[in-house]
N, C-alpha and C positions, 0 to 999 in steps of 0.2 A: 504494500500500500504506500502511496506517495505521502510524504510528510512535509508539510509546508509551515515554515516559521518566518515571521517577519523580522528582518534584520534591523538592528538599531540604526536610525537615520534613513531608513528606506521609506519612500512615499507609498501611500496606500494604492495609488494607481499602478505603480510598478509591481507591487506585491500581487495585486489582483491580476495583472497581465501574466505574471509568472505562474500564478495558481491556475488560471484558465489553460495556459499552454501545457502545464504539467498534467492537468486532468485530461486534456485531449490526447496527449501522448500515452497515458496509462491505459486508455480504452475502457476505463471503468464505467464512465457515463454511457458509452455506446452499448456495453453489455447490459446495463440496467434498463436502458430503453428497449432493447430487443426482447428482454424477458417480460416487459410490461404486458404484451399481448401474446398469450400462449396459443400456439397453433397446434391443433390436434395431429397425431400421427396419421399418415396416409395408409389406408387399408389396402390389402392385396387386391381386392376386387376393384377399387377405384384406380389403383396403380395400373392394373391390366387394362381397364377400360380406356384410360388416357393413352396408353401405349398403342392400343388397337386403333383408336381414332387418329393418332399421329401417323400410323402406317397407312391408313385409308387416305388421309390427306396427301401423303407423299406419293401414293399410287396415282391419285387423281391429277396431281401436278405433273407427274412424269408423263401421263397420257396426254395432257394438254400441251406439254412441251414437245412431245413427239409429233403431234398433229399440227403444230405450228400456231396454236392459239395462245400460247404463252411464250413470252420472249426468253431466249436462252440467257442464263445468267451464270457467272462464274461463282463457285462456292468460295467462301472465305477460308 
């Protein structure tokens, strides 16, 4: 855990800037915000359903690409 102490003679603005930067670099705030909304685990049934719909979409796009109705694109 990051420990922040104000040095003698240090202005509050500089201390606040140092605190914010340290908090951002420690990723603690990011972790807390991600845990704020709990996402349920994906079930096998839903996982398979999404995979099948993705395959169907790719088959459709491939057919359209072969027939010339969809422009040829290079994959990233």
